[in-house]
Structure formats: structure tokens, C-alpha cells
C-alpha positions as CSV (number, residue, x, y, z in Angstrom):
1,M,-16.0,-12.6,-21.8
2,I,-13.1,-11.1,-23.9
3,L,-11.4,-8.2,-22.8
4,D,-9.8,-7.4,-25.9
5,S,-11.0,-8.0,-29.2
6,E,-7.8,-7.3,-31.3
7,L,-5.9,-10.5,-29.9
8,A,-9.4,-12.5,-30.2
9,R,-9.6,-11.7,-33.9
10,R,-5.9,-12.4,-34.2
11,F,-5.8,-15.6,-32.0
12,A,-8.7,-16.9,-33.7
13,G,-7.1,-16.3,-37.5
14,S,-3.9,-18.5,-35.7
15,L,-5.8,-21.3,-34.9
16,L,-7.8,-21.2,-38.4
17,Q,-4.4,-21.3,-39.9
18,I,-2.6,-24.4,-38.3
19,N,-6.3,-25.5,-38.7
20,A,-6.8,-26.2,-34.9
21,I,-10.4,-24.9,-35.9
22,Q,-12.1,-26.7,-38.5
23,L,-15.4,-25.4,-40.2
24,Q,-17.8,-27.8,-42.1
25,P,-21.5,-26.6,-42.1
26,K,-22.2,-29.1,-45.0
27,H,-20.8,-31.3,-43.3
28,P,-21.3,-31.6,-39.6
29,F,-19.0,-33.3,-36.8
30,T,-20.6,-35.5,-34.0
31,W,-19.1,-34.0,-30.6
32,A,-18.9,-36.6,-27.5
33,S,-22.2,-35.5,-26.2
34,G,-24.2,-36.6,-29.3
35,W,-24.7,-33.0,-30.3
36,K,-24.2,-32.8,-34.0
37,S,-21.9,-29.3,-34.7
38,P,-20.3,-27.8,-38.1
39,I,-17.4,-26.4,-35.6
40,Y,-14.6,-28.8,-34.3
41,C,-12.1,-27.3,-32.1
42,D,-9.2,-29.3,-31.4
43,N,-6.4,-26.3,-29.6
44,R,-4.1,-29.1,-28.2
45,L,-2.5,-28.4,-32.1
46,S,-1.4,-25.0,-30.9
47,L,0.9,-27.1,-28.6
48,S,3.1,-27.6,-31.7
49,Y,4.0,-24.5,-32.4
50,P,6.5,-22.3,-30.3
51,E,5.0,-18.7,-31.6
52,L,2.0,-20.0,-30.9
53,R,2.4,-21.5,-27.2
54,K,3.9,-17.7,-26.8
55,E,0.6,-16.0,-27.7
56,I,-1.3,-18.0,-25.7
57,A,1.2,-17.2,-22.9
58,A,1.1,-13.5,-23.4
59,G,-2.8,-13.5,-23.9
60,F,-3.1,-15.3,-20.7
61,K,-0.7,-12.7,-18.8
62,Q,-2.7,-9.8,-20.7
63,M,-6.0,-11.0,-18.9
64,V,-4.3,-11.8,-15.3
65,E,-3.0,-8.6,-15.7
66,C,-6.0,-6.3,-17.0
67,L,-8.5,-7.7,-14.2
68,E,-5.4,-7.2,-11.3
69,L,-5.9,-10.7,-10.3
70,N,-3.0,-11.9,-7.8
71,P,-3.5,-15.5,-8.0
72,A,-1.6,-18.2,-5.4
73,A,-1.3,-21.0,-7.9
74,I,-2.5,-21.9,-11.7
75,A,-4.7,-25.1,-11.9
76,G,-5.1,-27.1,-15.9
77,V,-8.2,-28.9,-16.5
78,A,-7.4,-32.4,-17.8
79,T,-6.5,-33.0,-20.2
80,G,-7.1,-30.2,-22.4
81,G,-6.0,-27.2,-19.5
82,I,-2.9,-29.0,-18.5
83,A,0.0,-27.7,-20.8
84,H,-2.2,-24.5,-21.5
85,G,-2.3,-23.6,-18.1
86,L,1.4,-24.5,-17.5
87,L,2.5,-21.8,-19.8
88,L,0.6,-18.9,-17.7
89,A,2.1,-20.7,-14.9
90,E,5.5,-20.5,-16.2
91,A,4.7,-16.5,-17.5
92,L,3.6,-16.0,-13.8
93,E,6.6,-18.4,-12.1
94,L,3.4,-19.6,-10.1
95,P,3.0,-23.2,-9.0
96,F,1.1,-25.2,-11.1
97,L,-1.5,-28.6,-10.6
98,Y,-4.1,-29.7,-12.7
99,V,-7.4,-31.4,-11.9
100,R,-8.1,-35.3,-13.2
101,S,-12.0,-35.8,-14.6
102,Q,-12.4,-38.5,-12.0
103,A,-9.6,-39.5,-9.1
104,K,-7.3,-42.5,-9.9
105,E,-8.4,-46.1,-9.3
106,H,-4.9,-46.8,-7.5
107,G,-1.7,-45.3,-5.5
108,K,-2.9,-42.3,-3.6
109,G,-6.2,-42.4,-5.1
110,K,-5.5,-38.5,-6.1
111,R,-7.9,-36.2,-8.2
112,I,-6.1,-33.1,-7.5
113,E,-2.2,-33.7,-8.5
114,G,0.5,-31.2,-7.0
115,L,0.2,-28.8,-4.0
116,L,-2.9,-26.5,-3.4
117,P,-1.8,-23.3,-1.9
118,E,-2.4,-22.4,1.8
119,S,-4.2,-19.0,1.1
120,G,-5.0,-17.0,-2.1
121,E,-6.8,-17.9,-5.3
122,V,-6.3,-20.6,-7.4
123,L,-7.4,-20.0,-11.2
124,V,-8.4,-22.3,-13.5
125,V,-7.7,-22.8,-16.9
126,E,-9.3,-24.9,-19.6
127,D,-8.5,-25.0,-23.1
128,L,-12.2,-24.6,-24.5
129,I,-15.1,-23.8,-23.1
130,S,-18.8,-25.4,-24.8
131,T,-21.3,-25.9,-22.0
132,G,-19.1,-25.3,-19.2
133,G,-19.9,-28.9,-17.2
134,S,-16.2,-29.9,-17.2
135,S,-14.3,-27.1,-16.3
136,L,-17.0,-26.3,-12.9
137,D,-16.9,-30.2,-12.4
138,A,-13.2,-29.2,-11.9
139,I,-14.0,-25.7,-9.9
140,Q,-16.2,-28.2,-7.3
141,A,-13.4,-30.4,-6.6
142,L,-11.1,-27.7,-5.8
143,R,-13.5,-25.7,-3.2
144,E,-13.9,-29.3,-1.9
145,A,-10.6,-29.9,-1.5
146,G,-10.5,-25.8,0.3
147,A,-9.3,-24.0,-2.5
148,Q,-10.4,-20.2,-3.5
149,V,-11.6,-20.4,-6.9
150,N,-13.3,-17.2,-8.9
151,H,-11.8,-17.4,-12.4
152,L,-11.7,-19.8,-15.3
153,F,-9.4,-18.9,-18.4
154,A,-9.8,-20.4,-21.6
155,L,-8.4,-20.3,-25.2
156,F,-11.8,-20.5,-26.7
157,D,-15.5,-19.9,-26.1
158,Y,-18.2,-21.1,-27.5
159,G,-20.4,-18.6,-26.2
160,F,-23.3,-21.1,-25.3
161,E,-26.1,-19.7,-22.7
162,I,-25.3,-22.9,-20.6
163,A,-22.2,-22.1,-20.2
164,K,-22.8,-18.7,-19.0
165,E,-26.0,-19.6,-16.6
166,R,-23.5,-22.3,-15.2
167,C,-20.8,-20.1,-14.5
168,N,-22.6,-17.2,-12.5
169,R,-24.4,-20.3,-10.8
170,E,-21.4,-21.0,-9.7
171,S,-19.7,-17.4,-9.0
172,I,-17.2,-17.7,-11.3
173,S,-16.0,-15.2,-14.0
174,A,-14.9,-17.0,-17.4
175,Y,-12.8,-15.2,-20.2
176,S,-11.1,-16.8,-22.9
177,I,-8.4,-15.3,-25.4
178,S,-11.1,-15.3,-28.4
179,D,-14.6,-17.2,-29.0
180,Y,-17.0,-18.1,-31.6
181,S,-18.4,-14.7,-32.6
182,H,-14.6,-13.5,-33.0
183,L,-13.6,-16.4,-35.3
184,L,-16.7,-16.0,-37.6
185,E,-15.3,-12.6,-38.0
186,A,-11.8,-14.0,-38.9
187,S,-12.8,-16.8,-40.6
188,L,-15.0,-14.1,-43.1
189,S,-12.0,-12.1,-43.4
190,A,-10.3,-15.0,-44.5
191,S,-12.6,-16.0,-46.9
192,R,-13.1,-19.4,-45.3
193,I,-16.8,-19.2,-44.9
194,S,-19.7,-17.8,-47.0
195,A,-22.3,-15.6,-46.4
196,E,-24.7,-19.0,-46.6
197,D,-22.4,-20.9,-44.1
198,L,-22.2,-17.5,-41.6
199,N,-26.0,-18.1,-42.1
200,V,-26.1,-22.2,-40.8
201,L,-23.4,-21.1,-37.8
202,N,-25.2,-18.6,-36.5
203,A,-28.4,-20.7,-36.7
204,W,-26.3,-23.4,-34.7
205,S,-25.2,-21.2,-32.2
206,L,-28.0,-19.8,-30.9
207,A,-29.5,-23.7,-30.5
208,P,-26.5,-26.1,-30.0
209,E,-28.1,-29.1,-28.8
210,Q,-31.3,-28.8,-31.1
211,W,-29.6,-28.4,-34.7
212,N,-30.4,-31.0,-36.7
213,P,-28.2,-29.8,-40.4
214,T,-30.3,-32.2,-42.2
215,A,-33.8,-30.2,-41.6
């Protein structure tokens, strides 16, 4: 869910400007899931731009204030959400921890790195939300460890129904700085895509797991 449409448009434009988001409707990417996609989002590139890091921290902080949240700690989802979660933790002067995709096979075998608060909510930060699987897996690990988790923040959300359904099932409220619809709007404004491209991108977003660019 988007809380500030103007911020969403501006941030989508920033991601396009640094090529963190690439649109290739005619030459699709292949995701790790095997899905064919006309879009590839690499939010890690934002970390190389100091001004954009400030924008991310300010955007996340604004979301916290708008929702009147009072988290006890911030948790990043490894690996993409670690650095961006830390930006928010620094802005709020809060403890930070992160959740591995799986427990270490050596040492103490930890999956959660850092100290869980004794009480209060742990706000989870992800770099992007696609199907929601990795985010909710991390949230489950935190809950099993005794943490209270109700909210998920991300830089970018594809807006897939499967992610919305999964979050609703787990009683998680998900919010993002920007999302797919604002990205398309920014792309059109910047003449990065054509009307024909827009039709392809809209068709893909409705059924990404079934989309076949050659059909």
C-alpha cells in the first residue's frame, strides 16, 4: 500500500534515473522463480547514491510517522533489506537486526542476527515485495523467536495479488515507498515506454506466472 502518491512517483523516477529499474517488454528477464518478466528491479543500486539513501530513510520515516507506529526495533530481510532497514533504524535511532534466509550451518547456527527487543513491535524492512514469500518467511522466523511483527515496509511493491493474500492471511500490513503502478506512470512521463509497451506491462502484472512474451 502507498501512503504518499507524490513520494511514490518521485521515488519511481529516481530509480529509473539510476537504472535500478529496467523495463524490457520486448526482451524479458528471467527471474529466479522461472517467471518471465518485462521488468527487473535492483534496489541495491540505490545504496551507491548518498542523496537517494537520504530519500529512502526520509520516506520510510515518513511512513512510520503517518501510521503512528512506535517500533522497538527494525529488522532487515537478508540480503536486500539489510542496508535499507539499517537506514531506517539510523533515522529513528533504534536497534537493528536482520534475518537470514536460513540458519547458519556453523558457529551458533543463528538465523536472526542481533538482539530481539523484550517487548514492542519489530518493524520488518524488505527491498522489494514480489510474491511475498521471502518476507513472510522472515516474519515467521521472528514470530517463532517471540517477536511481535505487524508491519512490513519495502522500497518497491509489484502489487501482486498473491502477496496481498499472503500478507492478509498472516495479519501483516505491507507498505512501500513506491510500486508498479507509479513506476508505469513515471515511465510514461519520462517517455521511457510507449503506449504499446504499457499494454504489455499491464498484461504481465495481471498474471505474471502465466505470462508468455512469445504467445
